[in-house]
FILUMMAR-323310 format. One record per residue (C-alpha): residue number from 0; x, y, z. Coordinates in steps of 0.05 Angstrom, whole numbers, plus 5000, padded with zeros to 4 digits. Example, Ala and Ser with C-alpha at 12.3 -4.5 7.8 and 13.67 -1.06 7.14 Angstrom:
% residues 2
zavo 0	x 5246	y 4910	z 5156 $
zavo 1	x 5273	y 4979	z 5143 $
This chain:
% residues 551
zavo 0	x 7647	y 6386	z 1007 $
zavo 1	x 7632	y 6460	z 1028 $
zavo 2	x 7667	y 6512	z 0983 $
zavo 3	x 7686	y 6577	z 1018 $
zavo 4	x 7664	y 6641	z 0989 $
zavo 5	x 7702	y 6705	z 0979 $
zavo 6	x 7686	y 6732	z 1051 $
zavo 7	x 7715	y 6670	z 1080 $
zavo 8	x 7775	y 6674	z 1038 $
zavo 9	x 7786	y 6747	z 1057 $
zavo 10	x 7776	y 6735	z 1130 $
zavo 11	x 7828	y 6683	z 1132 $
zavo 12	x 7880	y 6726	z 1096 $
zavo 13	x 7868	y 6782	z 1145 $
zavo 14	x 7877	y 6737	z 1203 $
zavo 15	x 7942	y 6711	z 1175 $
zavo 16	x 7967	y 6782	z 1169 $
zavo 17	x 7944	y 6800	z 1240 $
zavo 18	x 7980	y 6738	z 1266 $
zavo 19	x 8047	y 6754	z 1226 $
zavo 20	x 8046	y 6823	z 1263 $
zavo 21	x 8037	y 6786	z 1331 $
zavo 22	x 8093	y 6739	z 1316 $
zavo 23	x 8139	y 6796	z 1294 $
zavo 24	x 8126	y 6832	z 1360 $
zavo 25	x 8141	y 6768	z 1400 $
zavo 26	x 8206	y 6755	z 1364 $
zavo 27	x 8226	y 6827	z 1373 $
zavo 28	x 8212	y 6823	z 1448 $
zavo 29	x 8158	y 6875	z 1446 $
zavo 30	x 8112	y 6816	z 1472 $
zavo 31	x 8135	y 6767	z 1522 $
zavo 32	x 8110	y 6694	z 1524 $
zavo 33	x 8054	y 6711	z 1571 $
zavo 34	x 8030	y 6766	z 1529 $
zavo 35	x 8036	y 6727	z 1467 $
zavo 36	x 8002	y 6664	z 1495 $
zavo 37	x 7928	y 6682	z 1486 $
zavo 38	x 7945	y 6710	z 1415 $
zavo 39	x 7976	y 6648	z 1392 $
zavo 40	x 7922	y 6604	z 1421 $
zavo 41	x 7866	y 6638	z 1384 $
zavo 42	x 7906	y 6614	z 1321 $
zavo 43	x 7916	y 6543	z 1343 $
zavo 44	x 7988	y 6552	z 1365 $
zavo 45	x 8012	y 6517	z 1428 $
zavo 46	x 8081	y 6515	z 1463 $
zavo 47	x 8096	y 6441	z 1473 $
zavo 48	x 8159	y 6409	z 1505 $
zavo 49	x 8208	y 6421	z 1446 $
zavo 50	x 8174	y 6470	z 1396 $
zavo 51	x 8112	y 6505	z 1382 $
zavo 52	x 8055	y 6463	z 1354 $
zavo 53	x 8005	y 6484	z 1303 $
zavo 54	x 7936	y 6451	z 1304 $
zavo 55	x 7900	y 6458	z 1241 $
zavo 56	x 7825	y 6453	z 1238 $
zavo 57	x 7792	y 6406	z 1188 $
zavo 58	x 7717	y 6425	z 1192 $
zavo 59	x 7676	y 6364	z 1211 $
zavo 60	x 7734	y 6321	z 1182 $
zavo 61	x 7726	y 6339	z 1111 $
zavo 62	x 7786	y 6352	z 1063 $
zavo 63	x 7791	y 6364	z 0988 $
zavo 64	x 7853	y 6332	z 0952 $
zavo 65	x 7879	y 6404	z 0945 $
zavo 66	x 7876	y 6417	z 1018 $
zavo 67	x 7911	y 6350	z 1036 $
zavo 68	x 7967	y 6369	z 0987 $
zavo 69	x 7972	y 6435	z 1023 $
zavo 70	x 7979	y 6402	z 1091 $
zavo 71	x 8032	y 6355	z 1058 $
zavo 72	x 8069	y 6412	z 1034 $
zavo 73	x 8069	y 6446	z 1103 $
zavo 74	x 8094	y 6382	z 1134 $
zavo 75	x 8152	y 6382	z 1081 $
zavo 76	x 8169	y 6455	z 1080 $
zavo 77	x 8160	y 6476	z 1153 $
zavo 78	x 8157	y 6413	z 1195 $
zavo 79	x 8197	y 6347	z 1196 $
zavo 80	x 8160	y 6314	z 1140 $
zavo 81	x 8098	y 6289	z 1175 $
zavo 82	x 8032	y 6308	z 1212 $
zavo 83	x 7990	y 6276	z 1264 $
zavo 84	x 7916	y 6267	z 1256 $
zavo 85	x 7878	y 6276	z 1321 $
zavo 86	x 7813	y 6251	z 1354 $
zavo 87	x 7781	y 6318	z 1337 $
zavo 88	x 7788	y 6307	z 1266 $
zavo 89	x 7844	y 6361	z 1261 $
zavo 90	x 7919	y 6355	z 1243 $
zavo 91	x 7977	y 6377	z 1285 $
zavo 92	x 8047	y 6395	z 1264 $
zavo 93	x 8096	y 6391	z 1323 $
zavo 94	x 8161	y 6421	z 1297 $
zavo 95	x 8144	y 6487	z 1262 $
zavo 96	x 8193	y 6547	z 1279 $
zavo 97	x 8156	y 6608	z 1307 $
zavo 98	x 8183	y 6654	z 1252 $
zavo 99	x 8155	y 6608	z 1199 $
zavo 100	x 8087	y 6600	z 1227 $
zavo 101	x 8055	y 6657	z 1189 $
zavo 102	x 8083	y 6631	z 1126 $
zavo 103	x 8053	y 6564	z 1139 $
zavo 104	x 7986	y 6594	z 1156 $
zavo 105	x 7986	y 6637	z 1095 $
zavo 106	x 7999	y 6574	z 1050 $
zavo 107	x 7941	y 6537	z 1086 $
zavo 108	x 7894	y 6598	z 1080 $
zavo 109	x 7902	y 6597	z 1005 $
zavo 110	x 7863	y 6530	z 1006 $
zavo 111	x 7813	y 6554	z 1061 $
zavo 112	x 7842	y 6516	z 1122 $
zavo 113	x 7867	y 6547	z 1186 $
zavo 114	x 7880	y 6540	z 1260 $
zavo 115	x 7825	y 6584	z 1286 $
zavo 116	x 7786	y 6559	z 1349 $
zavo 117	x 7829	y 6496	z 1353 $
zavo 118	x 7850	y 6520	z 1423 $
zavo 119	x 7825	y 6567	z 1477 $
zavo 120	x 7760	y 6570	z 1519 $
zavo 121	x 7714	y 6573	z 1458 $
zavo 122	x 7671	y 6529	z 1411 $
zavo 123	x 7719	y 6481	z 1377 $
zavo 124	x 7712	y 6446	z 1313 $
zavo 125	x 7649	y 6413	z 1306 $
zavo 126	x 7661	y 6336	z 1291 $
zavo 127	x 7617	y 6290	z 1255 $
zavo 128	x 7612	y 6219	z 1221 $
zavo 129	x 7668	y 6208	z 1172 $
zavo 130	x 7620	y 6170	z 1130 $
zavo 131	x 7572	y 6229	z 1128 $
zavo 132	x 7535	y 6235	z 1063 $
zavo 133	x 7553	y 6167	z 1040 $
zavo 134	x 7530	y 6122	z 1099 $
zavo 135	x 7477	y 6071	z 1086 $
zavo 136	x 7447	y 6080	z 1157 $
zavo 137	x 7438	y 6154	z 1160 $
zavo 138	x 7373	y 6195	z 1159 $
zavo 139	x 7406	y 6256	z 1128 $
zavo 140	x 7473	y 6286	z 1114 $
zavo 141	x 7495	y 6319	z 1180 $
zavo 142	x 7550	y 6362	z 1148 $
zavo 143	x 7498	y 6413	z 1128 $
zavo 144	x 7486	y 6427	z 1204 $
zavo 145	x 7560	y 6420	z 1224 $
zavo 146	x 7570	y 6477	z 1172 $
zavo 147	x 7514	y 6519	z 1201 $
zavo 148	x 7543	y 6511	z 1269 $
zavo 149	x 7613	y 6529	z 1244 $
zavo 150	x 7587	y 6594	z 1217 $
zavo 151	x 7545	y 6608	z 1278 $
zavo 152	x 7605	y 6593	z 1327 $
zavo 153	x 7665	y 6626	z 1290 $
zavo 154	x 7688	y 6686	z 1332 $
zavo 155	x 7618	y 6689	z 1365 $
zavo 156	x 7628	y 6750	z 1408 $
zavo 157	x 7589	y 6720	z 1467 $
zavo 158	x 7625	y 6652	z 1470 $
zavo 159	x 7698	y 6669	z 1457 $
zavo 160	x 7717	y 6667	z 1529 $
zavo 161	x 7676	y 6610	z 1560 $
zavo 162	x 7694	y 6580	z 1626 $
zavo 163	x 7729	y 6524	z 1590 $
zavo 164	x 7737	y 6496	z 1518 $
zavo 165	x 7672	y 6470	z 1487 $
zavo 166	x 7663	y 6414	z 1437 $
zavo 167	x 7602	y 6392	z 1395 $
zavo 168	x 7593	y 6330	z 1355 $
zavo 169	x 7535	y 6308	z 1308 $
zavo 170	x 7511	y 6244	z 1276 $
zavo 171	x 7453	y 6224	z 1232 $
zavo 172	x 7464	y 6151	z 1233 $
zavo 173	x 7440	y 6091	z 1269 $
zavo 174	x 7512	y 6074	z 1289 $
zavo 175	x 7547	y 6131	z 1324 $
zavo 176	x 7615	y 6139	z 1291 $
zavo 177	x 7624	y 6208	z 1322 $
zavo 178	x 7624	y 6192	z 1396 $
zavo 179	x 7572	y 6244	z 1410 $
zavo 180	x 7558	y 6219	z 1479 $
zavo 181	x 7626	y 6241	z 1506 $
zavo 182	x 7621	y 6313	z 1481 $
zavo 183	x 7598	y 6377	z 1513 $
zavo 184	x 7538	y 6375	z 1467 $
zavo 185	x 7520	y 6316	z 1424 $
zavo 186	x 7467	y 6320	z 1370 $
zavo 187	x 7433	y 6261	z 1340 $
zavo 188	x 7391	y 6275	z 1276 $
zavo 189	x 7333	y 6225	z 1274 $
zavo 190	x 7262	y 6224	z 1249 $
zavo 191	x 7193	y 6228	z 1288 $
zavo 192	x 7129	y 6226	z 1254 $
zavo 193	x 7160	y 6239	z 1188 $
zavo 194	x 7200	y 6303	z 1212 $
zavo 195	x 7277	y 6301	z 1221 $
zavo 196	x 7302	y 6334	z 1283 $
zavo 197	x 7355	y 6330	z 1339 $
zavo 198	x 7364	y 6293	z 1403 $
zavo 199	x 7406	y 6340	z 1446 $
zavo 200	x 7452	y 6315	z 1496 $
zavo 201	x 7495	y 6354	z 1544 $
zavo 202	x 7549	y 6344	z 1596 $
zavo 203	x 7591	y 6289	z 1564 $
zavo 204	x 7666	y 6289	z 1565 $
zavo 205	x 7726	y 6253	z 1588 $
zavo 206	x 7787	y 6280	z 1623 $
zavo 207	x 7796	y 6284	z 1698 $
zavo 208	x 7721	y 6271	z 1711 $
zavo 209	x 7690	y 6229	z 1656 $
zavo 210	x 7614	y 6233	z 1641 $
zavo 211	x 7568	y 6206	z 1589 $
zavo 212	x 7522	y 6262	z 1562 $
zavo 213	x 7451	y 6268	z 1588 $
zavo 214	x 7393	y 6277	z 1539 $
zavo 215	x 7360	y 6345	z 1554 $
zavo 216	x 7313	y 6344	z 1494 $
zavo 217	x 7288	y 6285	z 1455 $
zavo 218	x 7268	y 6321	z 1393 $
zavo 219	x 7289	y 6392	z 1370 $
zavo 220	x 7260	y 6414	z 1302 $
zavo 221	x 7316	y 6434	z 1256 $
zavo 222	x 7296	y 6506	z 1250 $
zavo 223	x 7311	y 6515	z 1324 $
zavo 224	x 7382	y 6487	z 1324 $
zavo 225	x 7421	y 6551	z 1333 $
zavo 226	x 7372	y 6584	z 1382 $
zavo 227	x 7371	y 6522	z 1426 $
zavo 228	x 7449	y 6517	z 1423 $
zavo 229	x 7452	y 6591	z 1439 $
zavo 230	x 7409	y 6577	z 1498 $
zavo 231	x 7452	y 6519	z 1522 $
zavo 232	x 7516	y 6563	z 1516 $
zavo 233	x 7487	y 6621	z 1551 $
zavo 234	x 7465	y 6576	z 1610 $
zavo 235	x 7537	y 6547	z 1613 $
zavo 236	x 7572	y 6612	z 1603 $
zavo 237	x 7532	y 6646	z 1659 $
zavo 238	x 7534	y 6590	z 1708 $
zavo 239	x 7598	y 6548	z 1694 $
zavo 240	x 7655	y 6551	z 1742 $
zavo 241	x 7711	y 6601	z 1731 $
zavo 242	x 7743	y 6595	z 1799 $
zavo 243	x 7771	y 6521	z 1786 $
zavo 244	x 7799	y 6497	z 1718 $
zavo 245	x 7786	y 6425	z 1737 $
zavo 246	x 7711	y 6438	z 1747 $
zavo 247	x 7699	y 6487	z 1692 $
zavo 248	x 7671	y 6442	z 1640 $
zavo 249	x 7593	y 6439	z 1626 $
zavo 250	x 7595	y 6367	z 1647 $
zavo 251	x 7609	y 6390	z 1718 $
zavo 252	x 7554	y 6441	z 1718 $
zavo 253	x 7506	y 6388	z 1693 $
zavo 254	x 7528	y 6339	z 1742 $
zavo 255	x 7523	y 6387	z 1800 $
zavo 256	x 7457	y 6417	z 1776 $
zavo 257	x 7425	y 6353	z 1753 $
zavo 258	x 7405	y 6345	z 1677 $
zavo 259	x 7332	y 6364	z 1694 $
zavo 260	x 7348	y 6427	z 1729 $
zavo 261	x 7397	y 6446	z 1675 $
zavo 262	x 7345	y 6434	z 1621 $
zavo 263	x 7295	y 6477	z 1655 $
zavo 264	x 7345	y 6534	z 1655 $
zavo 265	x 7359	y 6524	z 1580 $
zavo 266	x 7286	y 6522	z 1562 $
zavo 267	x 7274	y 6586	z 1602 $
zavo 268	x 7327	y 6621	z 1561 $
zavo 269	x 7306	y 6589	z 1497 $
zavo 270	x 7236	y 6615	z 1502 $
zavo 271	x 7263	y 6684	z 1497 $
zavo 272	x 7301	y 6674	z 1432 $
zavo 273	x 7273	y 6614	z 1397 $
zavo 274	x 7233	y 6653	z 1344 $
zavo 275	x 7284	y 6708	z 1336 $
zavo 276	x 7345	y 6720	z 1287 $
zavo 277	x 7374	y 6650	z 1299 $
zavo 278	x 7314	y 6612	z 1273 $
zavo 279	x 7333	y 6573	z 1210 $
zavo 280	x 7290	y 6575	z 1148 $
zavo 281	x 7295	y 6535	z 1086 $
zavo 282	x 7325	y 6594	z 1049 $
zavo 283	x 7381	y 6600	z 1096 $
zavo 284	x 7392	y 6522	z 1096 $
zavo 285	x 7389	y 6522	z 1018 $
zavo 286	x 7443	y 6580	z 1013 $
zavo 287	x 7491	y 6536	z 1052 $
zavo 288	x 7470	y 6472	z 1021 $
zavo 289	x 7482	y 6502	z 0953 $
zavo 290	x 7556	y 6511	z 0971 $
zavo 291	x 7567	y 6439	z 0983 $
zavo 292	x 7599	y 6404	z 0924 $
zavo 293	x 7569	y 6337	z 0921 $
zavo 294	x 7597	y 6283	z 0875 $
zavo 295	x 7554	y 6265	z 0816 $
zavo 296	x 7557	y 6189	z 0828 $
zavo 297	x 7552	y 6142	z 0769 $
zavo 298	x 7494	y 6095	z 0767 $
zavo 299	x 7529	y 6028	z 0777 $
zavo 300	x 7513	y 5956	z 0799 $
zavo 301	x 7535	y 5926	z 0865 $
zavo 302	x 7588	y 5868	z 0863 $
zavo 303	x 7618	y 5883	z 0792 $
zavo 304	x 7662	y 5832	z 0758 $
zavo 305	x 7725	y 5865	z 0775 $
zavo 306	x 7709	y 5860	z 0848 $
zavo 307	x 7682	y 5793	z 0849 $
zavo 308	x 7743	y 5766	z 0812 $
zavo 309	x 7791	y 5798	z 0860 $
zavo 310	x 7755	y 5772	z 0921 $
zavo 311	x 7757	y 5702	z 0893 $
zavo 312	x 7829	y 5701	z 0872 $
zavo 313	x 7868	y 5746	z 0921 $
zavo 314	x 7864	y 5726	z 0995 $
zavo 315	x 7899	y 5789	z 1020 $
zavo 316	x 7852	y 5833	z 0982 $
zavo 317	x 7793	y 5797	z 1008 $
zavo 318	x 7818	y 5805	z 1079 $
zavo 319	x 7826	y 5879	z 1066 $
zavo 320	x 7761	y 5887	z 1036 $
zavo 321	x 7724	y 5850	z 1092 $
zavo 322	x 7759	y 5896	z 1142 $
zavo 323	x 7765	y 5966	z 1110 $
zavo 324	x 7708	y 5971	z 1062 $
zavo 325	x 7636	y 5992	z 1084 $
zavo 326	x 7569	y 5992	z 1047 $
zavo 327	x 7551	y 6057	z 1012 $
zavo 328	x 7482	y 6087	z 1003 $
zavo 329	x 7494	y 6089	z 0930 $
zavo 330	x 7496	y 6024	z 0887 $
zavo 331	x 7560	y 6006	z 0861 $
zavo 332	x 7598	y 6048	z 0909 $
zavo 333	x 7636	y 6035	z 0974 $
zavo 334	x 7665	y 6075	z 1034 $
zavo 335	x 7742	y 6058	z 1044 $
zavo 336	x 7780	y 6068	z 1107 $
zavo 337	x 7854	y 6082	z 1102 $
zavo 338	x 7890	y 6056	z 1164 $
zavo 339	x 7943	y 6103	z 1191 $
zavo 340	x 7963	y 6048	z 1241 $
zavo 341	x 8019	y 6004	z 1207 $
zavo 342	x 8058	y 5959	z 1249 $
zavo 343	x 8110	y 5996	z 1293 $
zavo 344	x 8089	y 6066	z 1271 $
zavo 345	x 8060	y 6124	z 1312 $
zavo 346	x 7984	y 6121	z 1307 $
zavo 347	x 7951	y 6175	z 1267 $
zavo 348	x 8014	y 6200	z 1234 $
zavo 349	x 8018	y 6211	z 1157 $
zavo 350	x 8082	y 6230	z 1120 $
zavo 351	x 8082	y 6287	z 1070 $
zavo 352	x 8096	y 6236	z 1015 $
zavo 353	x 8034	y 6195	z 1040 $
zavo 354	x 7991	y 6259	z 1039 $
zavo 355	x 8010	y 6274	z 0969 $
zavo 356	x 7998	y 6201	z 0944 $
zavo 357	x 7929	y 6199	z 0982 $
zavo 358	x 7908	y 6264	z 0950 $
zavo 359	x 7927	y 6235	z 0880 $
zavo 360	x 7889	y 6174	z 0895 $
zavo 361	x 7829	y 6212	z 0919 $
zavo 362	x 7827	y 6247	z 0852 $
zavo 363	x 7835	y 6186	z 0814 $
zavo 364	x 7785	y 6142	z 0854 $
zavo 365	x 7746	y 6180	z 0906 $
zavo 366	x 7719	y 6244	z 0873 $
zavo 367	x 7773	y 6284	z 0905 $
zavo 368	x 7747	y 6282	z 0978 $
zavo 369	x 7779	y 6256	z 1042 $
zavo 370	x 7751	y 6250	z 1111 $
zavo 371	x 7789	y 6246	z 1179 $
zavo 372	x 7756	y 6201	z 1229 $
zavo 373	x 7764	y 6210	z 1304 $
zavo 374	x 7798	y 6141	z 1307 $
zavo 375	x 7857	y 6176	z 1272 $
zavo 376	x 7845	y 6142	z 1205 $
zavo 377	x 7826	y 6173	z 1138 $
zavo 378	x 7766	y 6153	z 1094 $
zavo 379	x 7748	y 6157	z 1023 $
zavo 380	x 7673	y 6166	z 1025 $
zavo 381	x 7659	y 6155	z 0950 $
zavo 382	x 7696	y 6097	z 0914 $
zavo 383	x 7667	y 6058	z 0853 $
zavo 384	x 7664	y 5984	z 0875 $
zavo 385	x 7697	y 5966	z 0810 $
zavo 386	x 7758	y 6006	z 0827 $
zavo 387	x 7772	y 5974	z 0895 $
zavo 388	x 7824	y 5924	z 0871 $
zavo 389	x 7867	y 5977	z 0838 $
zavo 390	x 7857	y 6024	z 0894 $
zavo 391	x 7878	y 5972	z 0946 $
zavo 392	x 7943	y 5958	z 0909 $
zavo 393	x 7963	y 6031	z 0910 $
zavo 394	x 7942	y 6042	z 0984 $
zavo 395	x 7983	y 5982	z 1000 $
zavo 396	x 8044	y 6009	z 0964 $
zavo 397	x 8040	y 6073	z 1009 $
zavo 398	x 8031	y 6037	z 1072 $
zavo 399	x 7955	y 6054	z 1090 $
zavo 400	x 7920	y 5989	z 1073 $
zavo 401	x 7936	y 5950	z 1137 $
zavo 402	x 7873	y 5908	z 1150 $
zavo 403	x 7866	y 5926	z 1225 $
zavo 404	x 7808	y 5977	z 1225 $
zavo 405	x 7769	y 5968	z 1289 $
zavo 406	x 7819	y 5914	z 1313 $
zavo 407	x 7867	y 5910	z 1368 $
zavo 408	x 7923	y 5946	z 1332 $
zavo 409	x 7878	y 6006	z 1309 $
zavo 410	x 7900	y 6042	z 1369 $
zavo 411	x 7877	y 6111	z 1388 $
zavo 412	x 7936	y 6147	z 1422 $
zavo 413	x 7952	y 6219	z 1443 $
zavo 414	x 8025	y 6244	z 1427 $
zavo 415	x 8043	y 6235	z 1499 $
zavo 416	x 8108	y 6254	z 1533 $
zavo 417	x 8145	y 6254	z 1468 $
zavo 418	x 8114	y 6320	z 1451 $
zavo 419	x 8065	y 6343	z 1502 $
zavo 420	x 8085	y 6387	z 1562 $
zavo 421	x 8023	y 6362	z 1601 $
zavo 422	x 8034	y 6287	z 1596 $
zavo 423	x 8060	y 6242	z 1651 $
zavo 424	x 8083	y 6186	z 1606 $
zavo 425	x 8096	y 6169	z 1531 $
zavo 426	x 8039	y 6139	z 1491 $
zavo 427	x 8067	y 6128	z 1424 $
zavo 428	x 8120	y 6074	z 1446 $
zavo 429	x 8067	y 6033	z 1479 $
zavo 430	x 8024	y 6036	z 1416 $
zavo 431	x 8081	y 6016	z 1373 $
zavo 432	x 8101	y 5958	z 1417 $
zavo 433	x 8029	y 5934	z 1419 $
zavo 434	x 8024	y 5934	z 1343 $
zavo 435	x 8087	y 5895	z 1340 $
zavo 436	x 8063	y 5843	z 1392 $
zavo 437	x 7998	y 5835	z 1353 $
zavo 438	x 8029	y 5840	z 1284 $
zavo 439	x 8000	y 5777	z 1256 $
zavo 440	x 7941	y 5793	z 1212 $
zavo 441	x 7903	y 5727	z 1218 $
zavo 442	x 7911	y 5733	z 1298 $
zavo 443	x 7882	y 5800	z 1303 $
zavo 444	x 7824	y 5778	z 1255 $
zavo 445	x 7810	y 5721	z 1299 $
zavo 446	x 7811	y 5768	z 1363 $
zavo 447	x 7760	y 5810	z 1326 $
zavo 448	x 7734	y 5881	z 1346 $
zavo 449	x 7775	y 5910	z 1403 $
zavo 450	x 7789	y 5982	z 1413 $
zavo 451	x 7855	y 6000	z 1453 $
zavo 452	x 7858	y 6072	z 1472 $
zavo 453	x 7920	y 6104	z 1503 $
zavo 454	x 7925	y 6171	z 1540 $
zavo 455	x 7992	y 6197	z 1569 $
zavo 456	x 7956	y 6238	z 1624 $
zavo 457	x 7889	y 6251	z 1656 $
zavo 458	x 7867	y 6299	z 1603 $
zavo 459	x 7848	y 6237	z 1563 $
zavo 460	x 7864	y 6263	z 1492 $
zavo 461	x 7871	y 6187	z 1474 $
zavo 462	x 7800	y 6175	z 1498 $
zavo 463	x 7821	y 6119	z 1544 $
zavo 464	x 7759	y 6121	z 1585 $
zavo 465	x 7717	y 6094	z 1525 $
zavo 466	x 7767	y 6046	z 1501 $
zavo 467	x 7751	y 5971	z 1506 $
zavo 468	x 7820	y 5966	z 1537 $
zavo 469	x 7836	y 6037	z 1562 $
zavo 470	x 7908	y 6054	z 1583 $
zavo 471	x 7925	y 6116	z 1624 $
zavo 472	x 7997	y 6138	z 1636 $
zavo 473	x 8014	y 6160	z 1706 $
zavo 474	x 8080	y 6178	z 1740 $
zavo 475	x 8106	y 6144	z 1804 $
zavo 476	x 8171	y 6167	z 1832 $
zavo 477	x 8196	y 6192	z 1763 $
zavo 478	x 8178	y 6125	z 1730 $
zavo 479	x 8126	y 6111	z 1679 $
zavo 480	x 8066	y 6067	z 1701 $
zavo 481	x 7998	y 6052	z 1667 $
zavo 482	x 7927	y 6044	z 1694 $
zavo 483	x 7880	y 5998	z 1658 $
zavo 484	x 7805	y 6002	z 1647 $
zavo 485	x 7761	y 5952	z 1616 $
zavo 486	x 7691	y 5956	z 1583 $
zavo 487	x 7689	y 6027	z 1561 $
zavo 488	x 7648	y 6046	z 1494 $
zavo 489	x 7642	y 6109	z 1453 $
zavo 490	x 7585	y 6088	z 1411 $
zavo 491	x 7509	y 6096	z 1419 $
zavo 492	x 7514	y 6054	z 1482 $
zavo 493	x 7570	y 6094	z 1512 $
zavo 494	x 7601	y 6076	z 1580 $
zavo 495	x 7661	y 6092	z 1620 $
zavo 496	x 7710	y 6035	z 1628 $
zavo 497	x 7722	y 6004	z 1698 $
zavo 498	x 7793	y 6008	z 1730 $
zavo 499	x 7817	y 5938	z 1743 $
zavo 500	x 7868	y 5954	z 1796 $
zavo 501	x 7937	y 5984	z 1809 $
zavo 502	x 7979	y 6014	z 1754 $
zavo 503	x 8031	y 5969	z 1722 $
zavo 504	x 8101	y 5987	z 1701 $
zavo 505	x 8116	y 6009	z 1631 $
zavo 506	x 8159	y 5944	z 1623 $
zavo 507	x 8098	y 5903	z 1638 $
zavo 508	x 8040	y 5938	z 1600 $
zavo 509	x 8045	y 5901	z 1534 $
zavo 510	x 8046	y 5834	z 1571 $
zavo 511	x 7986	y 5854	z 1611 $
zavo 512	x 7948	y 5874	z 1549 $
zavo 513	x 7963	y 5807	z 1517 $
zavo 514	x 7941	y 5770	z 1579 $
zavo 515	x 7875	y 5806	z 1578 $
zavo 516	x 7864	y 5788	z 1504 $
zavo 517	x 7885	y 5715	z 1517 $
zavo 518	x 7835	y 5712	z 1575 $
zavo 519	x 7779	y 5737	z 1528 $
zavo 520	x 7799	y 5684	z 1477 $
zavo 521	x 7795	y 5631	z 1529 $
zavo 522	x 7728	y 5654	z 1559 $
zavo 523	x 7688	y 5677	z 1497 $
zavo 524	x 7627	y 5640	z 1482 $
zavo 525	x 7643	y 5638	z 1407 $
zavo 526	x 7682	y 5686	z 1359 $
zavo 527	x 7616	y 5723	z 1350 $
zavo 528	x 7622	y 5749	z 1421 $
zavo 529	x 7669	y 5811	z 1421 $
zavo 530	x 7716	y 5828	z 1474 $
zavo 531	x 7674	y 5885	z 1503 $
zavo 532	x 7610	y 5838	z 1503 $
zavo 533	x 7652	y 5786	z 1542 $
zavo 534	x 7673	y 5836	z 1591 $
zavo 535	x 7599	y 5859	z 1601 $
zavo 536	x 7581	y 5786	z 1611 $
zavo 537	x 7636	y 5765	z 1656 $
zavo 538	x 7655	y 5826	z 1693 $
zavo 539	x 7727	y 5849	z 1703 $
zavo 540	x 7748	y 5799	z 1757 $
zavo 541	x 7773	y 5739	z 1709 $
zavo 542	x 7811	y 5793	z 1668 $
zavo 543	x 7840	y 5824	z 1732 $
zavo 544	x 7861	y 5757	z 1759 $
zavo 545	x 7903	y 5741	z 1695 $
zavo 546	x 7929	y 5812	z 1690 $
zavo 547	x 7961	y 5811	z 1759 $
zavo 548	x 7981	y 5739	z 1759 $
zavo 549	x 8056	y 5724	z 1768 $
zavo 550	x 8095	y 5718	z 1704 $
């Protein structure tokens, strides 16, 4: 992982000191809440329903064991003993007292993490594949370029006050595990004629008006990455809507102009700057590359005796292995996903004790590195295959080895009305009830891959538009109702789900989801046909009929 230098450390300490002064002025009454708001947002501090919330940036989802312990310590000392991992590969603390926020930030700054640009109309945390650097199907490690973007975008003077927030995602793998097509800019590293470059997509995003990103450049040589991003951001900054918050995202600008016309404006701007100061040379890339601490992996054989024996003799381990362990580019190693979706628990939450234990296990088994996935799970990207049985036993003991990754109970959910002042409905209780309804591991394994995404309002922080089953909370006469969409996908074949009909009452939503699953099981051609494939083949009508049938 990338190691900060003295400049970075000094910068973070200075920002903490500045925010400490701002908090003191707010507490004394020198600043009122409206005056304090833009200052706190620059540091990732929101005012939620019950308390201030601190959103901490985890650059491209990569954490060291030391940093995870620091997050656990903040949860224990300043919050209520847990944190919530988000779809932007960040973590949120929902109960920190205002007067203690500077101390929490100071503790995090000591290990190189912060809340800068996790809020406000700026370029947010660049996200990427949680398997980056380890995935067998990637052409190159995208984290190098995510770090390049981080350095370029941090406190960028031209893009600190954009028309609206701006999100960038990058992948280098055949399978998109970063949902790049539903971001303001999506970058896909790929090879053409032996050279590696980027496909550039713009105008993706969910929320009130969901759009899939449009490709405006098929192949961008790597040395031009920053100058082209600068051209895209300038085009958006100058032409984006500032008169209507609901039409201020770049997706609206691209949609109204058309992707081709938008691309022409970008090209015209890019021609002026492409060979200037932002052009990346190998020396600049090497300077950043050298600050990445890459594990020195042992030369090992695949399928060691320890692993083969456990697979043959322990059915529970074999079930977890089939679900939560992925191939690695290095022989004898594996990628392990830690499920933060146990039955009956809030999706994406981890306790301080779990964070400490996971950090210890990372040191023991995973070269001290942890990744955060946008699905709100954690990943160990470097694990020796021979250690998998012992690691599984310890993960199981702390409650993060549920074999449900990618299955119906691996639910993506926003915090909803339990915390968020923007929400119409609660999300977490719906997710908890669904995990309880589908608690049987054999049953969910038979159902197969099925992504359920829940948002408590139209802002779509739970990515409901791209769930195989998407659930959106709406309010009707002070009661909670839920709309349902089917067939959404957030991968390389991204699509927006289709609304099946009227919203259903909170008391009915779990039964309706179960009826949709049962319809799939009855109509699938074979267990190999996934839920979303069945929806694509059949359309929504047979599912709609069952969903609204009398019970």
